[in-house]
SEMAR-163910 format. One record per atom (N, C-alpha, C): z, x, y. Coordinates in steps of 0.001 Angstrom, whole numbers, padded with zeros to 6 digits, always signed. Layout:
ZXY ...
This chain:
+000004+000844-001211 +000010-000001-000021 -000048+000849+001251 -000620+000294+002311 -000693+001059+003550 -000172+000245+004702 +000792+000714+005418 +001297-000079+006568 +000777+000630+007822 +000142-000097+008653 -000390+000463+009906 -000004-000394+011146 +000035+000235+012266 +000178-000409+013546 -001028-000125+014415 -001328-001023+015411 -002359-000752+016315 -001917+000196+017394 -000680+000693+017363 -000230+001726+018219 -000428+003099+017631 -000913+003172+016377 -001132+004420+015735 -002170+005224+016477 -002001+006542+016547 -002919+007366+017313 -004363+007316+016737 -004493+007223+015415 -005798+007080+014805 -006534+005846+015216 -005792+004770+015331 -006397+003511+015734 -006821+003622+017235 -005999+004173+018062 -006343+004301+019455 -007614+005112+019666 -007762+006214+018912 -008952+007083+018985 -010202+006319+018526 -010028+005507+017521 -011170+004679+016990 -011605+003670+018102 -010736+002987+018664 -010965+002005+019690 -011678+002608+020902 -011107+003706+021365 -011705+004361+022557 -013107+004932+022239 -013309+005436+021099 -014643+005992+020705 -015665+004862+020684 -015361+003705+020138 -016297+002628+020019 -016532+002022+021375 -015479+001830+022204 -015622+001324+023597 -016525+002243+024446 -016365+003522+024249 -017149+004424+025080 -018658+004344+024624 -018870+004235+023360 -020257+004088+022829 -020886+002872+023443 -020255+001746+023361 -020823+000477+023851 -021009+000500+025363 -020018+001140+026059 -020084+001289+027505 -021349+002139+027892 -021495+003222+027158 -022673+004111+027421 -024024+003443+027186 -023974+002423+026322 -025214+001666+026055 -025502+000632+027118 -024531+000576+028138 -024667-000406+029154 -024342-001854+028782 -023499-001960+027775 -023155-003278+027263 -021646-003667+027583 -021045-002833+028393 -019717-003183+028976 -019824-002968+030471 -019399-003999+031260 -019578-003985+032698 -018358-004529+033449 -018134-004210+034684 -017096-004712+035513 -017449-005879+036403 -016664-006924+036398 -016975-008025+037336 -015701-008794+037628 -015736-009549+038695 -014563-010378+039074 -014721-011708+038324 -013625-012193+037809 -013699-013418+036923 -012547-014342+037322 -012841-015602+037311 -011808-016691+037465 -011898-017648+036310 -010804-017852+035718 -010923-018830+034568 -009540-019341+034192 -009516-020248+033215 -008309-020810+032667 -007837-019993+031479 -006599-019515+031608 -006047-018562+030618 -004862-019149+029888 -004960-019192+028512 -003835-019672+027725 -003011-018425+027286 -001791-018389+027643 -000921-017266+027336 -000674-017214+025789 -000511-018397+025202 -000242-018434+023737 -001447-017963+022937 -002688-018341+023334 -003878-017856+022671 -004302-016439+023049 -003824-015977+024168 -004111-014689+024743 -005641-014621+025070 -006190-015707+025634 -007564-015679+025965 -007895-016809+027013 -009105-016621+027646 -009593-017621+028583 -010175-018744+027792 -009964-019946+028228 -010539-021159+027581 -011659-021788+028420 -012605-022327+027767 -013577-023147+028452 -013044-024550+028605 -013510-025288+029636 -013179-026590+029935 -013302-027468+028733 -014461-027272+027981 -014780-028066+026898 -013779-027950+025734 -013068-026840+025671 -012078-026636+024620 -010795-027363+024824 -010499-027799+026048 -009199-028447+026399 -009155-029850+025901 -007943-030301+025532 -007700-031666+025132 -006671-032229+026126 -007126-033180+026907 -006279-033789+027949 -005723-032716+028893 -006550-031694+029141 -006171-030611+030032 -005313-029581+029441 -004962-029647+028112 -004110-028728+027537 -004880-027871+026460 -004318-026709+026196 -004809-025935+025013 -004627-026755+023731 -005630-026893+022907 -005530-027745+021745 -004498-027206+020719 -004231-025901+020726 -003248-025315+019751 -001854-025377+020257 -001698-025128+021537 -000324-025018+022061 +000163-026187+022875 -000762-027059+023139 -000397-028349+023855 +000215-028045+025260 -000232-027017+025875 +000222-026654+027240 -001010-026429+028105 -000879-026663+029421 -002050-026384+030252 -002292-024936+030493 -003554-024445+030459 -003742-023002+030786 -003619-022765+032219 -003351-021469+032624 -003181-021114+033996 -004479-020546+034576 -004681-020747+035904 -005823-020244+036543 -005653-018819+037018 -006487-017886+036468 -006444-016508+036777 -007686-016085+037473 -007570-015157+038459 -008723-014560+039135 -008449-013060+039340 -009336-012259+038700 -009129-010817+038791 -010440-010106+038347 -010469-008783+038593 -011540-007959+038077 -011234-007560+036654 -012231-007589+035804 -012077-007147+034456 -013350-006616+033889 -013294-005892+032783 -014475-005512+032039 -014936-006520+031010 -016194-006696+030912 -016750-007639+029976 -017720-006937+029017 -017696-007467+027741 -018615-007020+026668 -019818-008005+026775 -021022-007422+026824 -022249-008223+026948 -022558-008888+025610 -021692-009792+025182 -021890-010468+023893 -023102-011366+023895 -023442-011901+025031 -024595-012872+025041 -025914-012204+024553 -025979-010870+024650 -027167-010146+024141 -027337-010308+022603 -026307-010706+021997 -026342-010753+020450 -026425-012170+019917 -026571-013139+020803 -026527-014597+020424 -027771-014904+019427 -028922-014456+019827 -030099-014752+019016 -029955-014126+017627 -029543-012854+017618 -029319-012150+016334 -028351-012798+015462 -027199-013216+015993 -026144-013751+015197 -026620-015196+014621 -027283-015941+015485 -027702-017279+014994 -028688-017122+013864 -029553-016120+013927 -030528-015877+012781 -029785-015424+011578 -028759-014608+011726 -028015-014092+010536 -027374-015284+009908 -026745-016183+010606 -026069-017321+010025 -027070-018217+009334 -028186-018390+009904 -029259-019264+009379 -029792-018679+008064 -029966-017406+008020 -030574-016710+006826 -029599-016548+005646 -028402-016237+005982 -027377-015905+005010 -026441-017091+004762 -026749-017991+003800 -025983-019111+003619 -024610-018860+002996 -024487-017696+002390 -023173-017398+001756 -022240-016478+002598 -022687-016250+003780 -021927-015326+004608 -020542-015903+005039 -020492-017188+005239 -019267-017816+005644 -018935-018908+004650 -017688-018881+004122 -017282-019952+003104 -015920-020543+003583 -015782-021814+003381 -016744-022857+002916 -017901-023073+003918 -018959-023646+003463 -020202-023719+004223 -020043-024526+005536 -019145-025428+005605 -019069-026215+006791 -018641-025382+007967 -017885-024257+007790 -017494-023420+008849 -018738-022575+009352 -019634-022319+008460 -020887-021685+008829 -021613-022654+009824 -021660-023913+009360 -022302-024932+010197 -021635-025044+011583 -020328-024900+011575 -019597-024966+012839 -019994-023855+013779 -020087-022647+013228 -020532-021455+014039 -021995-021652+014562 -022791-022161+013680 -024258-022441+014128 -024277-023432+015237 -023350-024434+015187 -023283-025445+016243 -022796-024849+017556 -021830-023938+017413 -021283-023250+018606 -022364-022404+019322 -023224-021861+018542 -024241-020968+019078 -025413-021677+019680 -025381-023054+019625 -026473-023812+020328 -026240-023839+021812 -024999-023563+022247 -024710-023394+023645 -024811-021987+024008 -025074-021678+025294 -025176-020310+025702 -023885-019529+025369 -024013-018345+024826 -022858-017537+024497 -022456-016748+025699 -021157-016880+026093 -020660-016166+027249 -020287-014759+026947 -020347-013863+027957 -019843-012466+027731 -018344-012560+027600 -017833-011526+026911 -016420-011525+026521 -015532-010606+027289 -014496-011142+027956 -013592-010363+028682 -012750-009516+027748 -012685-008141+028013 -012087-007323+027016 -011008-006362+027656 -010624-006662+028900 -009651-005771+029494 -008602-006531+030299 -007553-005798+030674 -006552-006239+031670 -006204-005114+032592 -005994-005370+033896 -005661-004285+034828 -004276-003856+034542 -003992-002581+034676 -002653-001998+034393 -001660-002583+035429 -002116-003068+036521 -001194-003615+037485 -000465-004914+036918 -001206-005480+035953 -000599-006739+035319 -000106-006437+033927 -000655-005534+033297 -000321-005240+031849 -000033-003752+031679 +001113-003389+031403 +001366-001897+031273 +001046-001353+029969 +001182-002141+028844 +000925-001608+027546 -000506-001855+027188 -000954-001165+026078 -002327-001339+025595 -003064-000020+025602 -004203-000029+024970 -005014+001179+024894 -005883+001343+026160 -005698+002484+026797 -006420+002757+028037 -007935+002822+027783 -008694+002149+028727 -010148+002260+028593 -010611+003745+028855 -011405+004255+027995 -011786+005693+028167 -012579+005916+029425 -013204+004909+029979 -014072+005032+031142 -013424+004469+032471 -012137+004004+032367 -011498+003543+033604 -009983+003559+033333 -009243+004443+033930 -007846+004608+033664 -006985+003492+034269 -007599+002645+035103 -006854+001550+035737 -006766+000293+034840 -007428+000362+033705 -007483-000787+032813 -007096-000413+031416 -006521-001396+030673 -006368-001286+029246 -007207-002301+028506 -007600-001955+027297 -008340-002937+026478 -007323-004023+026027 -007853-005227+025829 -006927-006287+025496 -007510-007150+024397 -006755-007271+023367 -006983-008178+022223 -008148-007811+021339 -009362-008095+021772 -010455-008133+020781 -010774-006731+020226 -011106-005777+021124 -011446-004416+020587 -010256-003739+020092 -009086-004088+020455 -007839-003539+019929 -007531-004084+018589 -007375-005364+018470 -006890-006015+017263 -007953-006003+016163 -009186-006425+016429 -010139-006533+015404 -010583-005181+014766 -010599-004149+015651 -011056-002847+015115 -010057-002199+014106 -008874-002784+014063 -007979-002159+013151 -008402-002408+011669 -009241-003407+011441 -009845-003533+010110 -010572-002304+009681 -011240-001671+010645 -012032-000428+010379 -011232+000836+010440 -010275+000899+011465 -009506+002068+011670 -008517+002284+010457 -008103+001193+009848 -007189+001191+008699 -007834+001914+007487 -009217+001928+007469 -009892+002524+006397 -010490+003965+006860 -009961+004449+007934 -010393+005774+008404 -011812+005820+008775 -012259+004776+009549 -013627+004850+010110 -013791+006015+011010 -014960+006730+011016 -016141+006350+010401 -016450+007068+009004 -015792+008210+008799 -016151+009098+007677 -015069+009143+006499 -014021+008277+006686 -013024+008283+005598 -013535+007760+004289 -012978+008316+003209 -013389+007796+001889 -013069+006333+001647 -011984+005881+002197 -011636+004477+002009 -012650+003589+002705 -013109+004004+003899 -014127+003236+004585 -015431+003164+003826 -015769+004295+003233 -017050+004355+002452 -016968+003473+001177 -015703+003504+000570 -015513+002783-000648 -015314+001305-000474 -014570+000820+000581 -014228-000568+000648 -015008-001330+001653 -015435-000722+002794 -016105-001522+003800 -017362-002351+003317 -018175-001756+002390 -019354-002570+001904 -018912-003836+001186 -017645-003951+000840 -017195-005101+000014 -016179-005984+000812 -016033-005725+002046 -014949-006465+002852 -015227-007894+002852 -014163-008723+002470 -014113-010125+002693 -012965-010424+003645 -013249-010899+004763 -012143-011288+005724 -011725-012677+005429 -010380-012831+005130 -009798-014110+004799 -009014-014556+006043 -009400-015601+006704 -008735-016001+007931 -008400-017482+007983 -007513-017827+008896 -007249-019303+009171 -008396-019847+010058 -008625-021145+009951 -009711-021797+010657 -009595-021687+012203 -008338-021531+012714 -008144-021513+014133 -008619-020233+014753 -008965-019190+013986 -009562-017979+014529 -010979-017744+014006 -011642-018879+013713 -013032-018789+013212 -013968-018184+014324 -013770-018632+015580 -014677-018151+016622 -014534-016663+016801 -013287-016182+016820 -013150-014740+017063 -013745-013934+015899 -013597-014373+014717 -014077-013575+013583 -015482-013916+013198 -015970-015116+013552 -017322-015472+013191 -018322-015237+014277 -017856-015035+015536 -018798-014778+016629 -018458-013480+017336 -017249-013313+017826 -016883-012079+018539 -017058-010820+017730 -016443-010884+016551 -016346-009719+015672 -017745-009171+015184 -018572-010083+014644 -019920-009543+014229 -020724-008943+015351 -020601-009604+016578 -021279-009042+017780 -020755-007610+018103 -019420-007533+018025 -018826-006199+018341 -019303-005116+017335 -019329-005486+016012 -019792-004542+015047 -021250-004143+015190 -022054-005202+015574 -023475-004929+015776 -023681-003933+016944 -022996-004204+018037 -023063-003378+019229 -022615-001899+018935 -021598-001798+018046 -021057-000437+017716 -021899+000254+016722 -022866-000405+016159 -023730+000153+015120 -023029+000328+013775 -022047-000585+013524 -021332-000576+012247 -021847-001675+011322 -021762-001421+009976 -022174-002484+009097 -021321-003719+009223 -021927-004878+009046 -021252-006178+009146 -020472-006452+007892 -019303-007054+007933 -018508-007346+006756 -019312-008201+005875 -018954-008250+004545 -019793-008958+003515 -019596-010435+003602 -018354-010920+003861 -018122-012392+003770 -016930-012764+004647 -017042-013923+005198 -015870-014518+006019 -015399-015749+005202 -014161-015670+004814 -013594-016765+004035 -012559-017483+004928 -012633-018790+005052 -011855-019481+006005 -011000-020547+005272 -009683-020439+005480 -008792-021404+004882 -008264-022426+005922 -007797-023519+005432 -007177-024511+006337 -005750-024225+006686 -005022-025226+007197 -003654-025070+007607 -002709-025957+006763 -001560-025545+006538 -000526-026416+006052 +000049-027245+007212 -000015-028505+007136 +000418-029390+008224 +001610-030189+007887 +002373-030491+008907 +003575-031318+008715 +003399-032580+009629 +003273-033692+008999 +003082-034926+009851 +001730-034858+010613 +000743-034178+010063 -000599-034160+010675 -000727-032986+011640 +000284-032204+011949 +000148-031081+012936 +000334-029774+012241 -000418-028762+012683 -000386-027452+012139 +001081-026894+012302 +001515-026177+011282 +002860-025476+011488 +002684-024397+012530 +003589-024438+013457 +003502-023491+014637 +004894-023332+015162 +005202-022026+015481 +006572-021688+016063 +006634-022421+017385 +005536-022443+018187 +005624-023056+019449 +005836-024483+019476 +005427-025192+018379 +005641-026598+018231 +006978-026906+017515 +007597-025932+016931 +008912-026029+016303 +008935-026837+015015 +007788-026873+014299 +007723-027674+013008 +007557-026798+011810 +007942-025510+011910 +007711-024567+010848 +008751-024856+009680 +008218-024890+008481 +009091-024976+007306 +009570-023541+006938 +010841-023368+006739 +011368-022075+006483 +011050-021691+004975 +010190-020702+004745 +009843-020369+003388 +010955-019798+002564 +011996-019153+003302 +013041-018615+002538 +013991-019679+002065 +014071-020757+002771 +014900-021850+002358 +014185-022566+001149 +012920-022722+001226 +012131-023325+000122 +012202-022411-001139 +012178-021150-000859 +012222-020197-001981 +013549-020322-002705 +014656-020522-001934 +015920-020659-002582 +016015-021981-003379 +015300-022984-002941 +015380-024272-003564 +014437-024274-004816 +013176-023875-004665 +012194-024009-005750 +012085-022731-006621 +012424-021556-005991 +012055-020293-006589 +010784-019791-006026 +010653-018489-005918 +009451-017888-005337 +008203-018246-006070 +008187-018130-007406 +007021-018376-008237 +006560-019808-008109 +007479-020742-008232 +007118-022153-008048 +006478-022467-006726 +007090-021893-005665 +006561-022077-004286 +005094-021500-004237 +004903-020321-004724 +003574-019649-004800 +002588-020577-005488 +003034-021131-006607 +002085-021923-007357 +001709-023141-006558 +002638-023828-006002 +002368-025001-005145 +001430-024696-004025 +001612-023603-003313 +000780-023280-002129 -000618-023078-002566 -000897-022402-003736 -002181-022090-004137 -002853-023382-004873 -002009-024142-005517 -002538-025257-006328 -002881-026482-005468 -002025-026747-004409 -002174-028064-003678 -003099-027989-002418 -003451-026743-002041 -004427-026681-000937 -005845-026494-001441 -006689-027451-001218 -008130-027307-001475 -008598-026326-000483 -009077-025192-000919 -009443-024080+000009 -010430-024533+001108 -010042-024279+002314 -010814-024641+003456 -010339-025908+004197 -009562-026729+003350 -009082-027992+003925 -007625-027774+004421 -007201-028677+005270 -005801-028770+005573 -005058-029494+004494 -003770-029146+004322 -002956-029775+003258 -001583-030062+003751 -001094-031221+003349 +000270-031670+003848 +001349-031025+003020 +002350-030531+003717 +003482-029858+003081 +004703-030699+003156 +005221-031087+001955 +006528-031728+001903 +007225-031263+000694 +008556-031269+000760 +009383-030848-000297 +009118-031734-001574 +008886-033017-001333 +008651-033932-002447 +007415-033531-003273 +006370-033196-002523 +005095-032806-003150 +005260-031518-003998 +005995-030577-003481 +006248-029318-004157 +007024-029533-005449 +008017-030417-005407 +008812-030673-006630 +007964-031409-007628 +007183-032399-007186 +006320-033149-008100 +005329-032295-008770 +004735-031386-008012 +003771-030480-008622 +004469-029524-009687 +005645-029070-009306 +006347-028207-010241 +006684-028871-011527 +007182-030076-011450 +007539-030913-012605 +006313-031243-013425 +005228-031677-012761 +004041-032097-013524 +003280-030991-014177 +002929-029904-013474 +002187-028858-014102 +002964-027831-014867 +004119-027556-014392 +004918-026436-014935 +005939-026899-015934 +006884-027644-015516 +008020-028013-016365 +007572-028980-017519 +006848-029992-017176 +006448-031002-018204 +005269-030568-019059 +004416-029687-018581 +003198-029330-019246 +003348-027948-019865 +003285-026903-018993 +003301-025596-019579 +004664-025237-020154 +005765-025646-019487 +007089-025421-019978 +007325-026032-021288 +006862-027275-021438 +006984-027955-022737 +006228-027199-023790 +005054-026728-023527 +004218-025980-024472 +004987-024752-024967 +005475-023939-023987 +006270-022768-024347 +007455-023069-025259 +008190-024102-024880 +009450-024421-025629 +009077-024825-027082 +008124-025718-027211 +007808-026177-028495 +007252-025143-029478 +006257-024349-028936 +005633-023377-029790 +006578-022240-030233 +007419-021847-029248 +008390-020762-029550 +009528-021220-030486 +010084-022372-030167 +011254-022872-030883 +010934-023104-032379 +009770-023768-032638 +009370-024110-034000 +008970-022835-034741 +008425-021802-034069 +008103-020596-034739 +009372-019872-035119 +010327-019793-034188 +011555-019125-034553 +012316-019754-035631 +012287-021145-035609 +013061-021837-036644 +012468-021773-037997 +011160-021744-038095 +010461-021795-039403 +009968-020425-039918 +009940-019465-039085 +009404-018150-039525 +010320-016987-039147 +011644-017287-039173 +012685-016267-038890 +012459-015412-037625 +012070-016179-036624 +011918-015514-035289 +010622-014645-035147 +009792-014668-036155 +008586-013877-036053 +007360-014711-035727 +006273-014046-035359 +005019-014719-035163 +004472-015224-036487 +004177-016507-036666 +003687-016995-037949 +002384-016329-038397 +002210-016062-039655 +000876-015618-040163 -000148-016800-040052 -001351-016434-039640 -002351-017492-039468 -003183-017598-040765 -003461-018807-041132 -004344-019025-042230 -005766-019169-041699 -006645-019788-042456 -008047-019958-042091 -008095-021013-040941 -008840-020681-039875 -009006-021553-038781 -009939-022739-039121 -009458-023947-038817 -010314-025132-039047 -011035-025544-037890 -011642-026700-037880 -012454-027214-036771 -011614-027301-035496 -010413-027782-035653 -009565-027982-034467 -009241-026586-033756 -008978-025620-034601 -008721-024282-033988 -009992-023755-033394 -011087-023896-034025 -012330-023333-033501 -012692-024052-032181 -012467-025321-032110 -012765-026045-030882 -011818-025607-029739 -010584-025412-030077 -009607-024979-029044 -009963-023570-028512 -010315-022644-029440 -010696-021305-029073 -011893-021284-028141 -012883-022156-028489 -014072-022241-027663 -013705-022743-026279 -012839-023759-026182 -012412-024254-024915 -011753-023192-024073 -010972-022372-024736 -010280-021325-023965 -011228-020181-023577 -012213-019876-024404 -013178-018848-024076 -013944-019257-022852 -014404-020476-022808 -015137-021008-021662 -014154-021169-020462 -012953-021588-020717 -011949-021866-019679 -011570-020628-018974 -011358-019527-019638 -010974-018281-018949 -012146-017842-018063 -013353-017979-018505 -014528-017573-017722 -014643-018487-016491 -014347-019736-016689 -014390-020698-015511 -013367-020383-014448 -012183-019971-014940 -011117-019595-014007 -011525-018377-013184 -012166-017380-013894 -012651-016143-013178 -013677-016577-012098 -014579-017453-012426 -015583-017908-011539 -014953-018620-010304 -013945-019441-010515 -013272-020127-009414 -012605-019104-008494 -011995-018100-009092 -011257-017089-008210 -012238-016293-007391 -013393-015891-008007 -014389-015182-007274 -014945-016020-006116 -015022-017285-006347 -015506-018231-005342 -014507-018653-004292 -013252-018026-004409 -012196-018408-003510 -011768-019848-003671 -011620-020283-004881 -011179-021660-005194 -009989-021633-006094 -008873-020998-005700 -007696-020826-006560 -007130-022192-007024 -007260-023237-006161 -006746-024559-006547 -007454-025109-007810 -008797-024827-007846 -009557-025249-009042 -009228-024471-010274 -008962-023169-010037 -008572-022321-011148 -007307-022767-011815 -006262-023023-010942 -005033-023481-011432 -005083-024870-012025 -005921-025752-011490 -006168-027042-012114 -006666-026887-013529 -007555-025899-013743 -008197-025697-015015 -007073-025101-015990 -006272-024228-015476 -005201-023702-016308 -004286-024807-016828 -004020-025760-015940 -003150-026898-016351 -003890-027739-017405 -005191-027844-017285 -005990-028560-018273 -005935-027844-019616 -006048-026550-019631 -005961-025785-020901 -004626-025956-021544 -003573-025945-020720 -002227-026166-021307 -002106-027526-021879 -002635-028529-021255 -002627-029904-021819 -003403-029973-023120 -004492-029209-023212 -005270-029224-024526 -004489-028661-025678 -003654-027618-025352 -002797-027136-026460 -001687-028081-026795 -001130-028709-025809 -000083-029750-026166 -000654-030847-026934 -001936-031247-026609 -002556-032277-027356 -002857-031787-028794 -003286-030573-028987 -003470-030006-030306 -002213-030008-031067 -001058-029678-030496 +000181-029708-031226 +000561-031128-031640 +000327-032084-030688 +000617-033508-030989 -000240-034037-032104 -001488-033582-032158 -002389-034050-033184 -002077-033412-034535 -001767-032175-034529 -001489-031465-035809 -000076-031771-036380 +000825-032170-035492 +002198-032553-035934 +002851-031478-036822 +003109-030280-036228 +003667-029272-037124 +005055-029564-037643 +005778-030447-036991 +007114-030831-037458 +007008-031540-038797 +005869-032164-039115 +005750-032844-040421 +005334-031777-041509 +004788-030675-041009 +004268-029644-042021 +005435-028790-042515 +006572-028971-041997 +007749-028118-042432 +008388-028679-043678 +007954-029887-044115 +008655-030551-045243 +008218-030057-046571 +006903-029653-046702 +006391-029314-047977 +005940-027855-047952 +006244-027101-048987 +005839-025698-049161 +004359-025546-049089 +003638-026536-049708 +002158-026454-049741 +001556-026460-048303 +002273-026955-047320 +001787-027061-045977 +002169-025872-045129 +002764-024879-045719 +003273-023797-044972 +002201-022972-044285 +001149-022741-045035 +000068-021954-044482 -000567-022669-043248 -000650-023966-043372 -001190-024782-042273 -000246-024717-041103 +001069-024858-041386 +002054-024733-040323 +001948-023429-039581 +001780-022342-040335 +001593-021045-039678 +000364-020973-038827 -000700-021580-039284 -001974-021550-038472 -001818-022313-037157 -001191-023510-037242 -000963-024313-036069 -000102-023618-035018 +001013-023072-035476 +001976-022431-034600 +001411-021109-034020 +000717-020367-034892 +000051-019124-034439 -000953-019445-033323 -001755-020557-033538 -002761-020850-032572 -002083-021258-031255 -001023-022084-031353 -000331-022511-030191 +000215-021345-029344 +000846-020410-030112 +001410-019193-029415 +000284-018391-028801 -000795-018249-029483 -001888-017417-029005 -002536-017998-027737 -002677-019298-027719 -003260-019976-026531 -002211-019887-025377 -000927-019979-025725 +000071-019820-024684 +000074-018419-024051 -000199-017429-024918 -000337-016082-024410 -001439-015981-023386 -002581-016649-023611 -003690-016574-022703 -003339-017250-021378 -002635-018394-021456 -002254-019105-020282 -001270-018260-019431 -000380-017577-020088 +000606-016658-019379 -000166-015620-018570 -001267-015075-019225 -002087-014096-018510 -002786-014690-017289 -003249-015910-017415 -003956-016611-016332 -002969-016906-015153 -001771-017242-015421 -000776-017542-014449 -000041-016388-013862 -000157-015195-014489 +000639-014043-014039 +000323-013659-012647 -000909-013639-012062 -001054-013305-010717 -000374-014205-009660 -000190-015441-010106 +000481-016426-009264 +001928-016453-009405 +002413-016276-010660 +003883-016456-010961 +004314-015186-011757 +004306-013996-011135 +004561-012739-011853 +005982-012688-012463 +006969-013163-011806 +008336-013061-012341 +008551-013976-013486 +008084-015209-013361 +008226-016260-014402 +007367-015831-015645 +006141-015276-015408 +005311-014942-016477 +005820-013645-017245 +006541-012845-016500 +007247-011682-017113 +008264-012213-018117 +009053-013136-017718 +009987-013800-018649 +009290-014456-019821 +008154-015064-019573 +007368-015775-020625 +006862-014706-021655 +006385-013575-021186 +005903-012569-022083 +007035-012012-022986 +008213-011885-022414 +009342-011439-023184 +009679-012475-024294 +009707-013724-023920 +009965-014822-024866 +008927-014840-025980 +007665-014460-025642 +006642-014402-026689 +006626-013113-027518 +007554-012206-027145 +007593-011007-027888 +006567-010006-027505 +006048-010132-026292 +004937-009226-025780 +005418-008152-024932 +006725-008079-024665 +007265-007114-023700 +007016-007441-022350 +007230-006502-021392 +007053-006835-019993 +005550-006551-019625 
């Protein structure tokens, strides 16, 4: 793992080098500007963005600012960006956010204010071409994606940048889907591979926000549900790209439905019957019948389907499919009725086959759930005799 700050000297050098390059190209210029500025968003807002005169995210009116600042000639890249979005249907996911960007670009793209005077802002990275100003937000914050990988010649940059997927919240779509590609293009840097946009957890229809005071305390929820159960709920109940409602009742219902009553029941039944009837050992498997072959085929296809969902950034569908696989094994147990096979010695081989199959399928489900519920699945592996 790598922890970085945008105050790191390597990052400052990266920002100043790129700013100087774009300035030398004549694409950064000084002008006086007057506009509506939202302190919470840290940017100027257009009149069209306001809702009843307020910032739509912070529900407060922006302030009128007038001052000299430096601007990035972003308008020069409007035609290029619109064509890129049109030609590359998979560049932004889900697709409706790509459509939203295309719609935004139908209006003239304004040049981007990228500085603040030192008389008003003391901190920040000094502009390399004017010591009276610091860069503000965009070239500072966004370029840390590249500086973190030791741009331009670092091995990490060469290895990872061609595969970069930016995963963002929908409220910063404009900055990452319009500002950032234009900045990269101007700097002569390769464009990221994909922009992946998720929705918001909402409470009563409003996005969770510190400024609105409706944030659910994750530490309190962790203490109540457990970390793994909370992780599962967050990934399972949000359809990627959509907003999703967060309530304690929904989290508990999901935990009981998918985990306790489905997968938990499967674990308990398959392990307890095996321990009771085979001296705590994994039962020997006899010849697989049609039921076993059908279940194995379902799991073979199911694991592949889960992989495909993850690659497509659809974790909710992957976990939905894992729950379906667990239900299939529970149904298999119910159909085979291993508790009736314990009565006659002649059925012992069949009993071993059924319990072995149930344990083996459970093992696969544990592997599928492990990235989401690492602590709980570590315990499950121990219970299955697989070690940590």
